[in-house]
N, C-alpha and C positions, 0 to 999 in steps of 0.2 A: 502418473500420480499428480493430482491437482493440488500441490502443496500451497498454492496461493490462497486456497480456501481454508487452510488449517489454522486452528487457534492453538494456544500453548498446550492444552491437554492432548490435541490431536498429534502434535509433533512428538510429545512425550511417549505416545503409544506406537509410533511408527518405528519399525525395525531398522530401516536405513539411517534414519535420524539418530537413533540410539547408538548405532554402530559408529557413526561419526563423533558423537559426544564422548563415547567410552574408549574407542580405539580408532582415532582418526588416521587416515592415510592420505596420500597426495590426491588421489581421485575424489574421495569424499570431501576433502577440504576445498578442492577446486569447484565441485558441484555446489556446495553451500554458499561459497563466496560468490559465484555467478548468480545464484539464486537471490541473494540479498541485493546484488547489483541490479537485477531485473525488477525485484519487488522490495524496495527499501522500506515500504510501509509495514513489512512483516518483521522488522528488526526486533521489536519489543516482544511480540508473541514468540518469536523463535528463541529469544534469550530467556524468557520465562520457561518454556519447554525444556531448554537446556538445563536449567537449574533443577527442574522436577526430575530429569533423568539422572543427574548427579546425586539427588537425594535417593532415588531408588537404587541406584548403583551402589551407593554407600551401605544400604540395607544389606545387600548380598555379601558384603565383606564383614558384617558383624555377626557374631555368634549370639543371636537372639533366639528365644524359644519360639517354636512354631506357631502356637496360638497367636502371639503378638504379630508375627509377620502376616499371618492369614487375615487378621483383623485389618491391618494397614492396607494390605492389597485390596480387600473388600472395599474399604472407604475410597481408595483411588478409582477402582472400577466404577463404583457408584457415581463419582464425580464426572468421569468421562461420559457416562450415560445420560447425565443431566442435559448435555448439549443438544440432545435430540428432543427434548420436551418443549413444546411451543409456549411462548410467553415467558421464557426464562431468560432475562436480559443478559447481554454479553458481559457486562461489567460485574454483574453478581456472580456469574459463572467463574470469571477470573479470581474474583475475591475468594470464592469458595475453594477453588484449586489451591490457592495459597494457604488457606486455613488447613487443608489436608496435608500439604507439604510440611507446614509447621508442626503438625501433630506427629508426623513420621519422625521428624527430627527430635521432638520431645520424648516420644515413647521410647526410641532407640538410643537416645543419648548422643546423637550426632551433632553436638552443638557447633563443632568446628565447620560444618557445611553451612550453617546459617550464616556464619561470618563471611563465607564466600558469596552468599546471596547479597549481604550488605555491601560488599566490595563491588559487586556487579551493579548494584543500585547506584553507588557513588560515581561509577564510570559513566553510567547513563546520565546522571545528573550533571556531571561536569562542574562548572563553577556555579556555586549557589548565589543567585542574585540577592543583594541587599538593596538599600535605597541609595538614590543620589547620583552616581556617576555612570559614565560609559565603561563597558567591559568589552574585551575582545577575546574570542575563542578561536584558536588556530589548530588546525589538524595537519601535522607534518609526518604523520604515521601512514601505514598502509591499511589500517583498519578504520571503519566509521567511528566517529566519536560523537557521543550524545551530549546535548546541552539542554538543561532545564531552565526555562525562562521563568521570571518573577510571577507571571499570571498562570503557570502551570503547563503552558505550551512546551511541546518537545521538538527539538531539532536534532536530526541525524546529520552531522557534518561529515562530508566525504573528504578524502585525502586531498592535500594541497588546497584547502579551502579555508576561508576565514569569516567569521560572523561578528559583526559589531552590534551591541545592543545595550540598553539602559538597565541599571539595577532594578528600577521600578519604572512602571509605565504610568507616569503620573498625569500626563495630559489626556487629551480626548481620543488619542490614537496610540496604538502599540506599533512602534517602528523599529525595523532592524535593517542592517545593511549587510549584503552578502557578496563575497568575492569567491567564486568557485561554484560548488554544487552542494545541495543539501535537500533533505526531505523534512518537510514541516508537518507536525500535527498540532493544529492550532486549537486552543481552548476557546469554546463558544462565548462571546460577550457581545451581544448586539449594540451595546452602548459604546464600545471601543473597538472599531475596525483594526485589524491587523495588517500591516503594510510591510512588504518586502522590496527594498530597493537593490536592484541588481544591474549594473552596467547599462543604465539608461531605460530600464524596464521597471515598471511598478506593479506588483501584484497585491491586490486588495481582497481580504476575506473577512468573514465574521467568525467562522469556525469550520474547519475542514482539514483535509490532508492533501498535500501536493509536493511535487519535486520541482526545484528551480536549478537550472544549470546555467552559470554565467562566469565562466573562466575568462580572465583578462585577455587572453590571446585568441579566443574563439570569436569568429565573425557573427555568430548568432547567440542570443539568449533564448532558452526554452523553459516553458512552464507546462508541467504535466499533472493533471488532476486525478486523485484517487477516489476521494469522496467529497460530496458537497458541491458547491459552485464557487467560482473564483472570477474576479474581475481583473483584467489585465490591460494596461494602457501604457503608452510611451511617457518617458519622463518629460519630454518637451511639451506635453499638453497638461502637465501637472498644475500649472498656474491658471488654467482655464477655469471658468465658473463651475463647470461640470465635466471634468476631465474624463470620466468613464464613458461619456457619449462617444468619445473618439476611440474607445477600446473594444475589447470583445469579451464575451462571457464564456467561460469554460465549464463543462460538466464532466463527471467521471469518464475516464478513457479518451478524453480530448487533450490536445496539446497546443500550446501557442508557440509560434516562432518569431522572434524579433530580429530582423536584420539590421545590425547596429549602423552599418555604413549609410544605408538609405533610410533608416528608421521607419520600417514598415512592419506591420503585424499581419500574420496569417494564422489560420487555424486548421489543424488536421487531427488525425487519430494518433494515439500512442503506438509505439512499435509492437507491443504485445498487450493488446486490450484483455482486460480480465472479466471474468463472469461476475455480474453485480447482484444476482439474485441468490438467496439462500439455497443451500443444497437441498433442503426438503421441499423447495418451490421450483427446482430446476426441471424445466420440461424435457421431454425426450428428444434426442437429435437423430433418432432412427425413423426415417420417413419412408412411407410406402404409398406411392401414388397420391402424394400430397400436393395440392396447388402451390405454385411458386409463391403466390402472395402470402400464404400461411407460413411457409418456410421463412420468408423475409421478416414477417411479423415476429416469428420466434427469435430471430437474431437481434431484432430491435429491442425486444423485451429483455433478453438475457445480457446483452452488451451495452445497452442504453445508447444505441446509435440510431441514425436515420438512414433508411434505405429508400432511395427514390427510383421509381421505375413506372413504365407505362402499363397501368393495369389492364387496359382494354387490349393493348397489344399482346400481353402475356397472360390473358385469362384462360388460355388452353394449355399453358405450360404446367407440367407436373413433375415431381421428383420421386424417385425410389433409391434412396441411399442412406448409409449410416455414417454420420458425422460426429459420433460421440467422442472420438479421441483427438479431433483436430482443433487447433486454435482458430480464431476468427478468420484471419486471412487465408489459412489453409481450407477452411470451409467455403470461403468465397471462391477460391480457385477451383475446388471440386464442383461447386454449383454452376460456375461458369462453364466448365468443361462439358458437364452433363447436358446443360441447356443450350450449349453453343452461343453463349453470350459473353459480354466482357464488362468490366467495371473500372471506374476511376474514383479516387478520393478527391472531392472538392469541398473545401470548407468544412471538413470533418463529416461530410455526408458521403455514403456510398451510392454512386450513381451507376445504375445498371443500363447498359446499352444492349438492346435486343431487336431482332427482326420479326419476332413472333414465333409461335410453335405450331 
């Protein structure tokens, strides 16, 4: 199941997810905690899906007349169906889902659950910034902690992590200081770049989502991008006239590694690259006598990567294989085995080594 492609309404409709929300056990708890660890950008969609499931679960415990329940279920099903319509923007869909959830609570009188949603929202918000001073959010728990910044940007602070930020971003830049690990969902503002300072590494964005890991005891600082583009550069170049010239640019599924002791930056792919295209535009991974060049082009499109190979040398190479269930690196392993080639990751590029077919 490709849960990383799910939105809130998809989670709410999934049987395994509903079982975890309503009757969690050790196995399901471990699965979803591991999922959030791998895909922290899904925290908010998963949390919204959880609240929807709680609302629907509450319905089943209430003695409401059947016509009311039927109408509510019909509206929920219509909402889920909306996600398949082209041109219907994601934020509109999420807003409409919450409208439906609210109507469920109003129709059936489950006002108590609405307060649960409000409590969850406050948990995500963390400390509400006002103007003037520096704030520090510290997460000493085993669960991720949400922090809402003054500009509307969201930070998911992982355990044993601290974030220092101002109540208002009054200057020309939005600056925060991180010790530990956090996932950032930055509100776009071309006039005010967003900068994360983390153990000698500076990450600069205009509006995107990414994860920074910078624990004090770790030899490396890493930045992994989920959406948008990120500029990363060392703190010792920050005083240069154009420090970004000395850094690197990251795009989705790419990761920067900063070695603190020798202060060098390198670029690679994240451990689990995600599919970047919408489900309704996802090409088939079932190949039958397809040229290797076309297979590599499909990987480039779906995962946003660069595959470098000798087109002349591999012009006669073809594949007949089904790669629908494998992740990117599993796909590459199968391709290499079938074609009797090998690959290396160099500067976030997949380099194919072949002797021809």
